[in-house]
C-alpha positions as CSV (number, residue, x, y, z in Angstrom):
1,M,-10.6,-1.1,-12.8
2,G,-13.7,-3.1,-13.5
3,M,-14.4,-6.5,-15.6
4,S,-14.9,-6.5,-19.8
5,P,-16.0,-8.9,-21.9
6,D,-12.3,-9.4,-22.4
7,G,-11.5,-10.2,-18.2
8,I,-10.4,-8.1,-15.8
9,D,-9.2,-4.7,-16.1
10,L,-6.4,-3.6,-14.2
11,P,-4.5,-1.3,-15.3
12,A,-0.7,-1.0,-13.7
13,E,-0.8,2.9,-13.7
14,E,-3.6,2.2,-11.0
15,L,-2.3,0.1,-9.2
16,A,1.4,2.0,-9.3
17,A,-0.4,5.3,-8.0
18,A,-2.8,3.3,-5.6
19,A,1.3,2.6,-4.0
20,V,2.1,6.2,-4.3
21,A,-0.6,7.0,-2.4
22,W,0.4,4.4,0.2
23,E,4.0,6.0,0.3
24,L,3.0,9.6,0.8
25,G,-0.1,8.7,3.6
26,A,3.7,7.4,5.5
27,D,5.3,9.4,4.7
28,A,2.7,11.9,6.3
29,L,2.3,9.6,9.3
30,R,5.9,9.7,10.0
31,A,5.7,13.9,10.0
32,A,2.9,13.5,12.5
33,A,4.7,11.4,14.8
34,R,7.9,13.7,14.8
35,L,5.9,16.7,15.7
36,L,4.3,14.4,18.8
37,D,7.4,12.8,20.2
38,P,9.3,13.9,21.9
39,V,7.0,16.5,22.8
40,D,9.0,20.7,23.8
41,A,7.6,20.5,27.2
42,A,9.4,23.7,27.3
43,G,7.6,26.9,30.2
44,L,5.5,23.7,31.3
45,S,5.4,22.4,34.9
46,P,7.1,19.1,36.2
47,R,3.2,18.1,36.0
48,V,1.7,18.8,32.9
49,A,5.4,18.2,31.1
50,A,5.3,14.5,32.3
51,A,1.4,13.7,30.7
52,A,2.1,15.8,27.2
53,A,5.1,13.7,26.8
54,A,3.0,10.8,28.1
55,F,0.6,12.3,25.5
56,G,2.8,13.3,22.8
57,A,4.8,9.1,23.1
58,A,1.6,7.4,23.5
59,W,0.8,9.4,19.5
60,G,3.6,8.8,18.0
61,D,3.9,5.2,18.4
62,E,0.0,4.6,17.3
63,L,1.2,6.6,14.4
64,A,4.8,5.1,13.5
65,G,2.8,2.0,13.8
66,C,-0.1,3.4,11.2
67,E,3.2,4.7,9.1
68,R,4.4,1.1,9.2
69,R,1.5,-0.9,7.7
70,A,1.0,2.4,5.5
71,W,4.0,0.9,3.7
72,S,3.2,-2.4,4.1
73,C,0.8,-1.9,2.0
74,A,2.2,-0.1,-0.3
75,D,5.0,-3.0,-0.5
76,G,1.3,-5.5,-0.7
77,V,0.3,-3.6,-3.9
78,R,3.5,-2.6,-5.4
79,G,4.1,-6.8,-5.3
80,V,1.0,-7.6,-7.0
81,L,1.7,-5.5,-9.7
82,A,5.2,-7.6,-9.8
83,D,2.6,-10.8,-10.1
84,L,0.7,-9.1,-12.9
85,A,3.2,-8.1,-14.4
86,A,5.4,-12.0,-14.0
87,T,2.3,-13.7,-15.3
88,D,1.7,-11.4,-18.0
89,D,5.2,-12.1,-19.2
90,A,4.4,-15.8,-18.8
91,L,1.9,-15.9,-20.7
92,A,3.0,-13.5,-23.9
93,L,5.7,-16.1,-23.8
94,R,2.7,-18.7,-24.2
95,G,1.3,-17.4,-27.0
96,F,-1.1,-15.4,-25.0
97,G,-2.1,-12.0,-25.6
98,G,-1.5,-11.4,-22.2
99,L,-3.2,-11.7,-18.5
100,A,-6.7,-9.4,-19.6
101,H,-7.1,-12.0,-22.8
102,A,-6.4,-15.4,-21.2
103,L,-8.1,-14.8,-17.9
104,P,-12.0,-15.8,-19.6
105,S,-10.5,-18.6,-21.6
106,L,-9.1,-19.6,-18.2
107,L,-12.4,-19.0,-16.2
108,S,-14.2,-21.2,-18.7
109,G,-11.9,-24.4,-18.1
110,G,-10.1,-24.2,-21.4
111,A,-6.3,-24.3,-19.9
112,L,-8.0,-26.0,-15.7
113,R,-9.4,-29.6,-16.7
């Protein structure tokens, strides 16, 4: 990703890889949450078992929230990717060579006046 003389260089492959990375992170968070809640309290005294259960539930909830946010980020990246593809398609139908080729003229005011 970056700027080039022809416009913005935003490879779809990098966006797709970012979405996959968020999904993998979400999966790892789900696995971690499942390890914590419920806590295996076998062999613990009632007092320690209650504390362990409270700890596991609290951190399990926290990790579940992080998992939801990671899925939201993955969905957001995929949404941006879809929006960019739709914009590219629309520009191609109008005779532009794609968003990367159209941006310099758009930004210079050619189509925005």
